[in-house]
Backbone of each chain as ProteinMPNN parsed JSONL, in Angstrom:
{"seq_chain_A": "AQSVTQLDSHVSVSEGTPVLLRCNYSSSYSPSLFWYVQHPNKGLQLLLKYTSAATLVKGINGFEAEFKKSETSFHLTKPSAHMSDAAEYFCVVSALFSGGYNKLIFGAGTRLAVHP", "coords_chain_A": {"N_chain_A": [[84.562, 122.389, 21.972], [87.501, 121.885, 20.033], [88.067, 119.813, 17.178], [89.237, 117.433, 14.725], [88.392, 115.296, 12.018], [89.614, 112.868, 9.999], [88.557, 111.374, 7.156], [89.403, 109.172, 5.746], [91.678, 106.588, 6.188], [93.552, 105.496, 4.53], [94.509, 106.291, 1.212], [94.662, 105.543, -2.167], [96.104, 106.262, -5.255], [96.624, 106.6, -8.79], [99.564, 107.686, -10.498], [99.38, 110.931, -11.836], [96.646, 111.179, -11.679], [93.754, 112.742, -10.029], [93.919, 113.885, -6.587], [92.186, 113.477, -3.55], [91.788, 114.237, -0.277], [90.023, 113.836, 2.625], [88.576, 115.89, 5.163], [86.873, 116.682, 8.113], [85.853, 119.167, 10.411], [85.446, 120.35, 13.807], [84.463, 123.112, 15.602], [84.092, 125.686, 17.976], [84.344, 128.285, 17.332], [85.434, 130.56, 14.733], [87.702, 128.774, 12.954], [91.325, 128.258, 12.778], [92.765, 126.406, 10.302], [94.793, 123.75, 9.125], [96.85, 121.927, 6.807], [99.25, 119.465, 7.1], [102.138, 117.707, 5.932], [103.835, 114.598, 6.138], [106.648, 113.003, 5.345], [108.144, 109.73, 5.072], [109.913, 108.932, 8.005], [110.465, 111.577, 8.577], [110.076, 115.021, 9.723], [107.251, 117.249, 10.218], [105.769, 119.034, 7.572], [104.471, 122.141, 6.637], [101.724, 122.42, 4.557], [99.545, 124.074, 3.816], [97.403, 126.792, 4.977], [94.362, 127.838, 6.445], [92.775, 130.884, 7.105], [90.48, 132.421, 7.139], [90.598, 134.491, 5.3], [90.225, 133.767, 2.655], [88.221, 131.312, 1.094], [89.179, 129.322, -0.55], [92.212, 127.877, -0.469], [95.511, 128.048, -1.458], [98.349, 125.953, -1.578], [101.668, 124.621, -1.106], [103.486, 122.792, -3.667], [101.393, 122.34, -5.5], [99.058, 121.679, -4.154], [95.772, 122.321, -2.828], [93.11, 123.578, -0.738], [89.702, 123.652, 0.242], [87.66, 125.582, 2.243], [84.638, 124.877, 3.731], [82.118, 126.107, 5.367], [79.426, 125.451, 5.809], [79.416, 122.743, 5.522], [81.247, 121.983, 7.329], [83.848, 121.273, 6.481], [87.159, 120.653, 5.198], [88.674, 119.863, 2.832], [91.464, 118.42, 1.144], [93.041, 118.826, -1.977], [94.536, 117.866, -5.138], [95.307, 118.346, -8.494], [96.771, 116.53, -10.079], [98.461, 113.711, -9.27], [101.758, 113.049, -8.046], [104.57, 110.869, -7.895], [106.215, 111.586, -5.77], [104.437, 112.613, -3.949], [103.569, 110.709, -2.223], [102.951, 110.007, 1.062], [102.243, 110.756, 4.563], [99.387, 112.52, 5.515], [98.166, 115.177, 7.437], [95.328, 116.651, 8.82], [94.664, 119.583, 10.576], [93.633, 121.466, 13.42], [93.783, 124.601, 15.031], [93.697, 125.279, 18.411], [92.645, 127.552, 20.801], [93.405, 128.462, 24.108], [92.493, 129.478, 27.458], [94.688, 131.689, 29.105], [96.256, 132.153, 27.05], [97.616, 130.349, 25.463], [98.054, 128.302, 22.576], [97.283, 125.226, 20.965], [97.986, 122.666, 18.598], [95.65, 120.511, 17.187], [95.574, 117.352, 15.993], [94.357, 115.394, 13.244], [93.873, 111.849, 12.674], [95.36, 111.149, 10.532], [96.033, 110.551, 7.033], [97.153, 108.149, 4.911], [98.715, 108.485, 1.93], [99.092, 106.741, -1.016], [100.841, 106.466, -4.055], [100.675, 105.159, -7.194], [102.523, 103.877, -9.995]], "CA_chain_A": [[85.925, 121.887, 21.832], [87.932, 121.731, 18.647], [88.519, 118.487, 16.772], [89.224, 117.152, 13.298], [88.214, 113.897, 11.653], [90.027, 112.538, 8.644], [87.572, 110.358, 6.815], [90.051, 108.025, 5.118], [92.996, 106.314, 6.757], [94.43, 105.225, 3.394], [94.024, 106.632, -0.113], [95.59, 105.077, -3.193], [95.807, 106.832, -6.569], [97.642, 106.4, -9.83], [100.28, 108.9, -10.854], [98.703, 111.724, -12.854], [95.205, 111.294, -11.388], [93.501, 113.693, -8.943], [93.976, 113.47, -5.192], [91.214, 114.071, -2.627], [91.915, 113.786, 1.109], [88.865, 114.465, 3.244], [88.704, 116.294, 6.562], [85.81, 117.451, 8.735], [86.316, 119.799, 11.648], [84.469, 120.834, 14.774], [85.033, 124.247, 16.31], [83.089, 126.584, 18.538], [84.571, 129.615, 16.776], [86.049, 130.482, 13.417], [88.962, 128.085, 13.229], [92.489, 128.194, 11.897], [92.908, 125.02, 9.866], [96.039, 123.497, 8.428], [97.259, 120.614, 6.354], [100.667, 119.181, 7.175], [102.549, 116.452, 5.301], [104.974, 113.951, 6.785], [107.262, 111.944, 4.555], [108.687, 108.688, 5.956], [111.051, 109.25, 8.869], [110.719, 113.02, 8.535], [109.181, 115.85, 10.521], [106.027, 117.738, 9.589], [105.922, 120.197, 6.708], [103.226, 122.858, 6.417], [101.272, 122.5, 3.169], [98.728, 125.264, 3.646], [96.703, 127.256, 6.176], [93.159, 128.639, 6.257], [92.613, 131.864, 8.184], [89.246, 133.162, 6.852], [90.782, 135.503, 4.265], [89.672, 133.22, 1.423], [87.789, 129.938, 1.36], [90.043, 128.427, -1.31], [93.58, 128.148, -0.036], [96.536, 127.373, -2.263], [99.529, 125.622, -0.813], [102.855, 124.256, -1.856], [103.479, 121.567, -4.474], [100.159, 122.186, -6.255], [97.915, 121.333, -3.302], [94.872, 123.363, -2.371], [92.033, 123.097, 0.12], [88.547, 124.54, 0.266], [86.937, 125.657, 3.514], [83.186, 124.952, 3.556], [81.553, 126.233, 6.701], [78.134, 124.766, 5.881], [79.677, 121.306, 5.61], [82.369, 121.862, 8.298], [84.86, 120.462, 5.819], [88.39, 121.304, 4.742], [89.27, 118.786, 2.043], [92.716, 118.727, 0.43], [93.019, 118.293, -3.338], [95.606, 118.143, -6.076], [94.779, 117.886, -9.787], [97.533, 115.446, -10.683], [99.38, 113.166, -8.264], [103.128, 112.707, -8.419], [105.11, 109.815, -7.017], [106.786, 112.204, -4.568], [103.357, 112.991, -3.023], [103.316, 109.595, -1.294], [103.307, 110.455, 2.412], [101.131, 110.838, 5.523], [98.844, 113.873, 5.526], [97.42, 115.463, 8.656], [94.463, 117.813, 8.923], [94.963, 120.098, 11.91], [92.946, 122.68, 13.845], [94.455, 125.307, 16.115], [92.78, 125.53, 19.518], [93.125, 128.599, 21.699], [92.981, 128.211, 25.48], [92.683, 130.577, 28.407], [96.102, 131.784, 29.423], [96.885, 132.644, 25.836], [98.375, 129.388, 24.674], [97.294, 127.526, 21.614], [97.889, 123.96, 20.589], [97.475, 122.074, 17.373], [94.963, 119.232, 17.355], [95.784, 116.629, 14.739], [93.592, 114.225, 12.882], [94.604, 110.585, 12.77], [96.243, 111.039, 9.378], [95.67, 109.778, 5.848], [98.342, 107.713, 4.173], [98.521, 108.545, 0.483], [99.97, 105.925, -1.856], [100.771, 106.828, -5.464], [101.162, 104.041, -7.997], [102.914, 104.269, -11.371]], "C_chain_A": [[86.232, 121.685, 20.346], [88.372, 120.297, 18.377], [88.518, 118.397, 15.253], [89.076, 115.655, 13.09], [88.637, 113.715, 10.207], [89.281, 111.276, 8.239], [88.181, 109.102, 6.204], [91.415, 107.809, 5.746], [94.025, 106.039, 5.645], [93.734, 105.662, 2.109], [95.095, 106.2, -1.104], [95.169, 105.64, -4.538], [96.921, 106.45, -7.527], [98.303, 107.738, -10.135], [99.545, 109.613, -11.985], [97.212, 111.881, -12.638], [94.991, 112.228, -10.201], [93.58, 113.038, -7.558], [92.893, 114.204, -4.406], [91.413, 113.435, -1.262], [90.88, 114.57, 1.92], [89.079, 114.734, 4.739], [87.459, 117.057, 6.979], [86.326, 118.005, 10.058], [85.136, 120.143, 12.541], [85.135, 121.953, 15.561], [83.927, 125.166, 16.779], [83.287, 128.019, 18.055], [85.255, 129.447, 15.429], [87.455, 129.92, 13.543], [90.113, 128.504, 12.313], [92.712, 126.728, 11.581], [94.157, 124.889, 9.016], [96.021, 122.095, 7.818], [98.787, 120.548, 6.439], [100.935, 117.846, 6.473], [103.779, 115.911, 6.024], [105.469, 112.822, 5.893], [107.929, 110.947, 5.503], [109.944, 109.136, 6.685], [111.444, 110.718, 8.811], [109.784, 113.745, 9.494], [107.987, 116.314, 9.7], [106.3, 119.009, 8.792], [104.563, 120.827, 6.472], [102.915, 122.925, 4.927], [100.504, 123.781, 2.913], [97.976, 125.561, 4.932], [95.484, 128.063, 5.762], [93.008, 129.59, 7.442], [91.448, 132.796, 7.943], [89.402, 134.263, 5.814], [90.169, 135.05, 2.941], [89.323, 131.775, 1.674], [88.602, 128.917, 0.583], [91.485, 128.813, -1.031], [94.548, 127.362, -0.912], [97.778, 127.154, -1.423], [100.707, 125.291, -1.7], [102.623, 122.997, -2.67], [102.149, 121.302, -5.175], [98.94, 121.785, -5.446], [97.059, 122.56, -3.01], [93.771, 122.743, -1.53], [90.923, 124.136, 0.125], [87.835, 124.444, 1.603], [85.445, 125.809, 3.211], [82.547, 124.932, 4.932], [80.265, 125.438, 6.839], [78.299, 123.257, 6.044], [80.73, 120.984, 6.669], [83.457, 120.964, 7.731], [86.039, 121.312, 5.366], [89.191, 120.248, 3.973], [90.48, 119.28, 1.254], [92.675, 118.078, -0.948], [94.284, 118.652, -4.09], [95.177, 117.581, -7.419], [95.475, 116.643, -10.332], [98.593, 114.955, -9.695], [100.737, 112.855, -8.873], [103.639, 111.677, -7.431], [105.63, 110.392, -5.711], [105.721, 112.667, -3.571], [103.044, 111.882, -2.018], [103.851, 109.948, 0.084], [102.078, 110.334, 3.3], [100.69, 112.295, 5.584], [97.959, 114.055, 6.758], [96.612, 116.744, 8.495], [94.528, 118.284, 10.373], [94.13, 121.348, 12.184], [93.736, 123.29, 14.992], [93.437, 125.668, 17.179], [93.409, 126.531, 20.476], [92.543, 128.38, 23.084], [93.199, 129.44, 26.337], [94.118, 130.543, 28.896], [96.907, 132.144, 28.205], [97.662, 131.625, 25.047], [97.471, 128.709, 23.666], [98.034, 126.235, 21.322], [97.251, 123.488, 19.3], [96.851, 120.724, 17.705], [94.965, 118.529, 16.013], [94.701, 115.578, 14.512], [94.478, 112.992, 12.924], [95.54, 110.358, 11.582], [95.634, 110.215, 8.254], [96.954, 109.431, 5.108], [98.018, 107.687, 2.693], [99.573, 107.691, -0.221], [99.759, 106.333, -3.308], [101.429, 105.73, -6.28], [101.498, 104.5, -9.414], [101.794, 103.973, -12.373]], "O_chain_A": [[85.361, 121.366, 19.537], [88.972, 119.648, 19.234], [87.87, 119.197, 14.577], [89.57, 114.851, 13.88], [88.08, 114.337, 9.302], [89.369, 110.244, 8.904], [87.521, 108.064, 6.155], [92.219, 108.737, 5.83], [95.214, 106.317, 5.805], [92.537, 105.44, 1.93], [96.282, 106.457, -0.906], [94.007, 105.514, -4.928], [98.007, 106.035, -7.122], [97.671, 108.79, -10.04], [99.138, 108.989, -12.966], [96.569, 112.65, -13.353], [95.926, 112.488, -9.444], [93.347, 111.842, -7.386], [92.705, 115.409, -4.575], [91.228, 112.228, -1.105], [90.863, 115.801, 1.905], [89.669, 113.933, 5.463], [87.032, 117.977, 6.283], [87.138, 117.373, 10.734], [83.99, 120.218, 12.096], [86.221, 121.78, 16.115], [82.948, 125.396, 16.069], [82.462, 128.883, 18.352], [85.611, 128.337, 15.032], [88.311, 130.534, 14.18], [89.898, 129.032, 11.222], [92.835, 125.902, 12.485], [94.527, 125.805, 8.281], [95.284, 121.211, 8.255], [99.505, 121.415, 5.943], [100.07, 116.971, 6.427], [104.646, 116.668, 6.461], [104.788, 111.813, 5.713], [108.245, 111.304, 6.638], [110.895, 109.64, 6.087], [112.614, 111.063, 8.977], [108.829, 113.165, 10.01], [107.752, 115.811, 8.601], [106.964, 119.931, 9.265], [103.603, 120.129, 6.142], [103.718, 123.414, 4.133], [100.758, 124.491, 1.939], [97.906, 124.738, 5.845], [95.555, 128.876, 4.841], [93.094, 129.189, 8.603], [91.43, 133.889, 8.507], [88.415, 134.917, 5.475], [89.648, 135.874, 2.189], [90.043, 131.076, 2.388], [88.71, 127.765, 1.004], [91.917, 129.929, -1.32], [94.408, 126.15, -1.078], [98.207, 128.026, -0.668], [100.74, 125.634, -2.882], [101.695, 122.232, -2.408], [101.811, 120.144, -5.421], [97.874, 121.569, -6.023], [97.556, 123.685, -2.952], [93.525, 121.538, -1.596], [91.172, 125.338, 0.026], [87.455, 123.358, 2.04], [85.035, 126.745, 2.524], [82.446, 123.889, 5.577], [80.033, 124.814, 7.874], [77.446, 122.581, 6.62], [81.061, 119.816, 6.874], [83.927, 120.032, 8.384], [85.923, 122.523, 5.179], [90.25, 119.806, 4.42], [90.506, 120.409, 0.766], [92.313, 116.908, -1.073], [95.001, 119.591, -3.744], [94.721, 116.44, -7.482], [94.844, 115.803, -10.973], [99.508, 115.696, -9.333], [100.853, 112.461, -10.033], [103.2, 111.619, -6.282], [105.504, 109.764, -4.66], [106.06, 113.074, -2.46], [102.315, 112.116, -1.054], [105.05, 110.162, 0.259], [101.019, 109.879, 2.867], [101.52, 113.198, 5.692], [97.124, 113.209, 7.077], [97.136, 117.782, 8.089], [94.456, 117.471, 11.295], [93.94, 122.184, 11.302], [94.291, 122.573, 15.824], [92.423, 126.297, 16.88], [94.553, 126.375, 20.903], [91.344, 128.142, 23.232], [93.981, 130.327, 25.994], [94.69, 129.469, 29.078], [98.104, 132.413, 28.302], [98.309, 131.974, 24.06], [96.268, 128.563, 23.887], [99.259, 126.167, 21.421], [96.129, 123.863, 18.962], [97.442, 119.904, 18.407], [94.433, 119.036, 15.026], [94.2, 114.961, 15.451], [95.679, 113.081, 13.178], [96.404, 109.482, 11.622], [94.832, 109.31, 8.485], [97.733, 110.307, 4.732], [97.14, 106.943, 2.257], [100.775, 107.889, -0.047], [98.623, 106.525, -3.742], [102.601, 105.411, -6.08], [100.849, 105.39, -9.963], [101.947, 104.236, -13.566]]}, "seq_chain_B": "ETGVTQSPTHLIKTRGQQVTLRCSSQSGHNTVSWYQQALGQGPQFIFQYYREEENGRGNFPPRFSGLQFPNYSSELNVNALELDDSALYLCASRTGGQDTQYFGPGTRLTVL", "coords_chain_B": {"N_chain_B": [[113.084, 123.282, 4.507], [112.658, 124.206, 7.935], [114.172, 125.571, 9.784], [114.055, 124.863, 12.386], [115.721, 122.912, 14.666], [116.589, 119.699, 16.009], [117.939, 117.595, 18.563], [119.087, 114.539, 20.082], [119.044, 112.703, 16.911], [118.208, 110.064, 16.99], [117.541, 107.865, 19.738], [118.174, 105.479, 22.21], [116.907, 104.03, 25.062], [116.58, 102.468, 28.31], [113.912, 101.067, 30.237], [112.83, 103.025, 32.989], [114.976, 104.759, 32.987], [116.19, 108.165, 32.482], [115.674, 110.876, 30.161], [116.838, 113.485, 28.002], [115.799, 115.717, 25.608], [116.54, 117.958, 22.941], [115.901, 121.195, 21.489], [116.173, 123.63, 19.018], [114.871, 126.665, 18.287], [113.272, 128.298, 15.458], [114.743, 131.222, 14.044], [113.796, 134.225, 15.585], [111.477, 133.233, 16.666], [109.584, 132.924, 19.61], [108.152, 131.099, 21.021], [107.747, 127.778, 21.963], [106.639, 124.518, 21.325], [106.024, 121.134, 22.311], [105.489, 117.888, 20.987], [104.23, 114.563, 21.05], [104.503, 111.766, 19.015], [103.199, 108.803, 18.596], [103.725, 105.577, 17.063], [102.076, 105.308, 14.004], [100.11, 107.124, 14.646], [98.604, 110.428, 15.036], [100.352, 113.443, 15.994], [100.496, 114.343, 19.495], [99.831, 116.94, 21.753], [102.168, 118.03, 24.129], [103.342, 120.095, 25.87], [103.682, 123.726, 26.087], [106.007, 126.392, 25.804], [106.597, 129.736, 26.614], [108.475, 132.565, 26.565], [110.233, 131.469, 28.491], [108.582, 130.212, 30.304], [106.268, 127.636, 31.177], [103.208, 127.612, 29.652], [101.04, 126.162, 28.93], [99.61, 122.919, 28.84], [99.308, 119.545, 27.844], [97.631, 116.346, 28.145], [99.609, 114.884, 29.815], [101.737, 113.165, 32.128], [103.427, 114.431, 35.149], [106.083, 113.573, 34.992], [106.969, 114.242, 32.56], [108.702, 116.972, 31.665], [109.899, 120.348, 31.096], [112.077, 122.897, 29.732], [112.755, 126.291, 28.864], [115.086, 128.386, 27.352], [116.883, 131.578, 27.586], [117.572, 132.179, 24.92], [115.513, 131.107, 23.589], [115.675, 128.438, 22.88], [114.922, 124.987, 23.712], [114.286, 122.326, 26.073], [113.16, 118.983, 26.49], [112.381, 116.893, 29.07], [112.179, 113.599, 30.227], [111.344, 111.569, 32.831], [111.817, 108.413, 34.554], [111.359, 106.429, 32.467], [108.967, 104.755, 30.425], [107.803, 101.883, 28.568], [105.829, 102.678, 26.785], [106.553, 105.229, 26.198], [108.045, 105.255, 23.977], [108.445, 106.784, 20.935], [108.101, 109.298, 18.34], [109.402, 112.414, 18.977], [108.442, 115.646, 18.629], [109.365, 118.97, 18.05], [108.11, 122.256, 17.91], [108.095, 125.577, 16.681], [107.079, 129.031, 16.975], [106.084, 132.476, 16.45], [104.911, 134.657, 19.06], [102.51, 135.922, 18.368], [101.302, 134.501, 16.336], [99.584, 131.584, 15.009], [100.58, 129.607, 13.449], [102.665, 126.846, 13.379], [105.993, 125.695, 13.184], [107.768, 122.85, 12.414], [110.411, 120.797, 13.726], [112.696, 118.135, 12.706], [112.385, 116.024, 14.439], [112.932, 113.703, 17.197], [113.643, 110.378, 17.495], [112.68, 108.221, 19.919], [113.409, 105.268, 21.531], [112.354, 102.973, 23.856], [113.498, 100.376, 25.749]], "CA_chain_B": [[113.579, 123.261, 5.879], [111.999, 125.225, 8.732], [115.069, 126.269, 10.689], [113.955, 124.26, 13.705], [116.588, 121.746, 14.74], [116.421, 118.867, 17.2], [118.986, 116.612, 18.804], [119.678, 113.802, 18.977], [118.105, 112.198, 15.912], [117.702, 108.807, 17.532], [117.966, 107.61, 21.102], [117.67, 104.232, 22.782], [117.009, 104.014, 26.524], [115.885, 101.358, 28.946], [112.823, 101.446, 31.148], [113.259, 103.586, 34.26], [115.986, 105.798, 32.791], [115.765, 109.527, 32.201], [116.168, 111.331, 28.87], [116.698, 114.902, 27.678], [115.776, 116.027, 24.184], [116.811, 119.371, 22.749], [115.286, 121.84, 20.337], [116.563, 125.002, 18.741], [113.742, 127.218, 17.542], [113.566, 129.13, 14.293], [115.124, 132.582, 14.396], [112.681, 135.148, 15.777], [110.348, 132.566, 17.307], [109.745, 132.926, 21.056], [107.249, 130.108, 21.597], [108.1, 126.413, 21.571], [105.738, 123.457, 21.765], [106.498, 119.757, 22.13], [104.459, 116.927, 20.648], [104.607, 113.15, 21.007], [103.826, 111.04, 17.949], [103.36, 107.358, 18.656], [103.728, 104.947, 15.75], [100.776, 105.178, 13.365], [99.143, 108.091, 15.18], [98.907, 111.846, 14.892], [101.039, 114.024, 17.16], [99.725, 114.783, 20.659], [100.436, 118.087, 22.413], [102.7, 117.78, 25.476], [103.285, 121.401, 26.528], [104.166, 124.891, 25.351], [106.79, 127.355, 26.559], [106.623, 131.104, 26.091], [109.338, 133.411, 27.396], [110.862, 130.65, 29.529], [107.609, 129.655, 31.242], [105.258, 126.749, 30.628], [101.908, 128.278, 29.723], [99.995, 125.266, 28.448], [100.019, 121.534, 28.99], [98.36, 118.523, 27.435], [97.334, 115.278, 29.09], [100.826, 114.116, 30.073], [102.061, 113.186, 33.566], [104.496, 115.366, 35.555], [107.434, 113.124, 34.67], [107.332, 114.99, 31.363], [108.934, 118.358, 32.047], [110.667, 121.057, 30.086], [112.727, 124.172, 30.006], [113.074, 127.148, 27.728], [116.229, 129.222, 27.694], [116.741, 132.962, 27.089], [117.656, 132.246, 23.455], [114.274, 130.441, 23.163], [115.819, 126.999, 22.7], [114.114, 124.29, 24.703], [114.544, 120.924, 26.393], [112.101, 118.116, 27.002], [112.921, 115.87, 29.952], [111.244, 112.555, 30.615], [111.88, 110.72, 33.897], [111.198, 107.09, 34.769], [110.851, 106.049, 31.156], [108.132, 103.569, 30.263], [107.84, 101.365, 27.197], [104.899, 103.465, 25.965], [107.158, 106.526, 25.836], [108.675, 105.095, 22.656], [107.69, 107.63, 20.003], [108.813, 110.419, 17.719], [109.131, 113.643, 19.712], [108.539, 116.779, 17.704], [109.399, 120.32, 18.585], [107.59, 123.235, 16.958], [108.25, 126.944, 17.166], [106.278, 130.07, 16.332], [106.109, 133.757, 17.146], [103.822, 134.707, 20.018], [101.263, 136.437, 17.813], [100.84, 133.659, 15.237], [99.271, 130.205, 15.412], [101.269, 128.658, 12.575], [103.821, 126.271, 14.04], [106.975, 125.112, 12.266], [108.277, 121.678, 13.104], [111.709, 120.217, 13.5], [112.662, 116.781, 12.139], [112.0, 115.06, 15.454], [113.844, 112.747, 17.829], [113.021, 109.055, 17.648], [113.062, 107.614, 21.195], [113.033, 103.875, 21.724], [112.532, 102.535, 25.236], [113.528, 98.907, 25.779]], "C_chain_B": [[113.018, 124.442, 6.677], [112.97, 126.042, 9.563], [114.961, 125.797, 12.115], [114.818, 122.993, 13.711], [116.367, 121.005, 16.047], [117.594, 117.903, 17.313], [118.664, 115.805, 20.054], [118.614, 113.359, 17.975], [117.424, 110.939, 16.413], [118.284, 108.598, 18.921], [117.361, 106.293, 21.564], [117.945, 104.251, 24.276], [116.324, 102.762, 27.05], [114.87, 101.886, 29.943], [113.381, 101.926, 32.483], [114.311, 104.678, 34.131], [115.341, 107.152, 32.546], [116.367, 109.964, 30.861], [115.934, 112.833, 28.716], [116.795, 115.088, 26.177], [115.89, 117.533, 24.019], [116.242, 119.908, 21.444], [115.809, 123.268, 20.222], [115.51, 125.611, 17.83], [114.218, 128.049, 16.354], [113.849, 130.555, 14.747], [113.899, 133.486, 14.488], [111.466, 134.54, 16.448], [110.579, 132.462, 18.81], [108.877, 131.892, 21.768], [107.592, 128.731, 21.046], [107.08, 125.439, 22.154], [106.378, 122.109, 21.491], [105.298, 118.847, 21.892], [105.053, 115.518, 20.674], [103.809, 112.467, 19.904], [104.151, 109.555, 18.071], [103.212, 106.771, 17.255], [102.313, 104.809, 15.213], [99.719, 106.139, 13.854], [99.536, 109.519, 14.833], [99.608, 112.366, 16.13], [100.068, 114.485, 18.236], [100.516, 115.876, 21.379], [100.893, 117.723, 23.823], [102.619, 119.062, 26.293], [103.876, 122.478, 25.639], [104.935, 125.799, 26.301], [106.801, 128.692, 25.834], [107.433, 131.94, 27.063], [109.769, 132.685, 28.663], [109.885, 130.082, 30.558], [106.641, 128.723, 30.508], [103.906, 127.427, 30.76], [100.784, 127.439, 29.131], [100.495, 123.845, 28.477], [98.914, 120.61, 28.517], [98.213, 117.459, 28.507], [98.54, 114.35, 29.262], [101.192, 114.24, 31.541], [103.241, 114.099, 33.865], [105.9, 114.878, 35.252], [107.902, 113.648, 33.308], [107.497, 116.452, 31.784], [109.803, 119.034, 30.996], [111.31, 122.309, 30.613], [112.767, 124.963, 28.715], [114.134, 128.135, 28.189], [116.065, 130.629, 27.113], [116.856, 133.098, 25.577], [116.493, 131.509, 22.791], [114.458, 128.975, 22.783], [115.138, 126.29, 23.864], [114.611, 122.871, 24.917], [113.251, 120.253, 26.822], [112.783, 117.036, 27.827], [111.824, 114.864, 30.289], [111.94, 111.67, 31.642], [111.161, 109.379, 33.926], [110.56, 106.569, 33.495], [110.056, 104.747, 31.194], [108.178, 103.135, 28.796], [106.968, 102.205, 26.264], [105.422, 104.853, 25.608], [107.893, 106.44, 24.5], [107.828, 105.828, 21.619], [108.65, 108.562, 19.299], [108.415, 111.679, 18.482], [109.456, 114.827, 18.818], [108.505, 118.091, 18.468], [108.874, 121.256, 17.507], [107.767, 124.629, 17.53], [107.37, 127.905, 16.373], [106.546, 131.393, 17.04], [104.866, 133.84, 18.036], [102.487, 135.128, 19.427], [100.68, 135.603, 16.692], [100.454, 132.283, 15.752], [99.865, 129.17, 14.473], [102.528, 128.173, 13.265], [104.698, 125.559, 13.008], [107.744, 124.033, 13.013], [109.712, 121.345, 12.745], [111.572, 118.791, 12.998], [112.316, 115.697, 13.154], [113.159, 114.259, 16.015], [113.087, 111.446, 18.023], [113.555, 108.42, 18.918], [112.529, 106.185, 21.245], [113.354, 103.483, 23.152], [112.42, 101.014, 25.273], [113.295, 98.372, 27.183]], "O_chain_B": [[112.916, 125.552, 6.154], [112.609, 127.129, 10.014], [115.697, 126.273, 12.98], [114.656, 122.116, 12.862], [116.004, 121.602, 17.061], [118.162, 117.458, 16.316], [118.041, 116.319, 20.983], [117.425, 113.612, 18.171], [116.212, 110.774, 16.274], [119.369, 109.084, 19.24], [116.181, 106.026, 21.337], [119.08, 104.462, 24.704], [115.587, 102.087, 26.331], [114.973, 103.015, 30.423], [114.291, 101.313, 33.042], [114.519, 105.446, 35.07], [114.122, 107.271, 32.42], [117.433, 109.488, 30.468], [114.959, 113.379, 29.234], [117.766, 114.664, 25.552], [115.399, 118.296, 24.851], [116.118, 119.196, 20.447], [115.875, 124.007, 21.204], [115.286, 125.124, 16.722], [115.381, 128.44, 16.258], [113.263, 131.035, 15.718], [113.067, 133.511, 13.581], [110.517, 135.255, 16.77], [111.623, 131.98, 19.25], [108.877, 131.826, 22.997], [107.712, 128.537, 19.836], [106.711, 125.529, 23.325], [107.171, 121.958, 20.561], [104.241, 119.007, 22.502], [106.226, 115.316, 20.36], [102.583, 112.573, 19.86], [105.236, 109.11, 17.696], [102.637, 107.403, 16.369], [101.443, 104.256, 15.887], [98.545, 105.99, 13.514], [100.655, 109.783, 14.393], [99.473, 111.786, 17.208], [98.969, 114.955, 17.942], [101.723, 115.747, 21.586], [100.122, 117.18, 24.616], [101.909, 119.115, 27.297], [104.477, 122.204, 24.601], [104.56, 125.954, 27.463], [106.986, 128.767, 24.619], [107.11, 132.013, 28.249], [109.678, 133.225, 29.765], [110.309, 129.531, 31.573], [106.247, 128.985, 29.372], [103.499, 127.782, 31.866], [99.698, 127.953, 28.863], [101.66, 123.582, 28.179], [97.733, 120.858, 28.758], [98.628, 117.657, 29.649], [98.487, 113.176, 28.896], [100.986, 115.293, 32.144], [103.971, 114.499, 32.958], [106.835, 115.68, 35.25], [109.072, 113.517, 32.949], [106.535, 117.09, 32.21], [110.369, 118.379, 30.121], [111.119, 122.718, 31.758], [112.807, 124.401, 27.621], [114.068, 128.653, 29.304], [115.213, 130.851, 26.253], [116.298, 134.033, 25.002], [116.49, 131.311, 21.576], [113.488, 128.323, 22.397], [114.816, 126.91, 24.878], [115.272, 122.291, 24.056], [112.375, 120.868, 27.43], [113.669, 116.34, 27.33], [110.691, 115.236, 30.595], [112.992, 111.093, 31.366], [110.058, 109.228, 33.401], [109.359, 106.3, 33.456], [110.409, 103.789, 31.882], [108.54, 103.91, 27.911], [107.316, 102.419, 25.103], [104.811, 105.568, 24.814], [108.315, 107.462, 23.959], [106.646, 105.531, 21.446], [109.841, 108.616, 19.608], [107.229, 111.977, 18.618], [110.574, 114.986, 18.328], [107.721, 118.281, 19.399], [109.16, 121.07, 16.325], [107.605, 124.837, 18.732], [106.973, 127.617, 15.244], [107.163, 131.421, 18.105], [103.876, 133.156, 17.779], [101.436, 134.732, 19.932], [99.643, 135.972, 16.14], [100.93, 131.853, 16.803], [99.673, 127.971, 14.679], [103.362, 128.974, 13.687], [104.201, 124.911, 12.087], [108.294, 124.265, 14.09], [110.167, 121.575, 11.624], [110.457, 118.283, 12.873], [111.989, 114.574, 12.772], [114.22, 114.148, 15.4], [112.022, 111.419, 18.639], [114.743, 108.108, 19.003], [111.342, 105.941, 21.026], [114.487, 103.639, 23.608], [111.404, 100.438, 24.887], [113.289, 97.158, 27.388]]}, "name": "protein", "num_of_chains": 2, "seq": "AQSVTQLDSHVSVSEGTPVLLRCNYSSSYSPSLFWYVQHPNKGLQLLLKYTSAATLVKGINGFEAEFKKSETSFHLTKPSAHMSDAAEYFCVVSALFSGGYNKLIFGAGTRLAVHPETGVTQSPTHLIKTRGQQVTLRCSSQSGHNTVSWYQQALGQGPQFIFQYYREEENGRGNFPPRFSGLQFPNYSSELNVNALELDDSALYLCASRTGGQDTQYFGPGTRLTVL"}
């Protein structure tokens, strides 16, 4: 069965410092992994997606994530945080089921706070 | 913006009532999924519709039902509302051959 675990429920950084949001996954086959961001009272925006083409995935707004199969990790990073990065971040795995449907399985989320 | 729209934005109902939420999928997308996001939690999969048929369902009771129309728009219906149904309901669309889903802004349902 597929699952994701986000290792930190809250992360706080200062503006201009690096961001690291940690995610471990469990999958019985090569997974599709995503990071989504949710700003307050908004829907979910796709940041980036891993599909096995490259282990380092670049996303929008300067975010990137590295897929490490040996560590079953898919951590999200950004070199320099901006105030507008403050939001909830979800690590997500896509699970494929018999009948041809797939669903997204979300982690519990990491709330990122950015301080001046 | 993803091109997925949802209505209404907010809704207040009382326990025992019925509610219908609507979703218009992104152009070219024939698959729609619905998710429930309770406060402080990650979204949970409710069900998926492909070509007007439900082809996948999460751990939700039958009082959660849906429809998909020929233009691929969709409805989520919830009967006999309970207090725990209070949540943000998210619609996501995709093409049948892709697993990337694009989300709408959600409908905030409050059950009193």
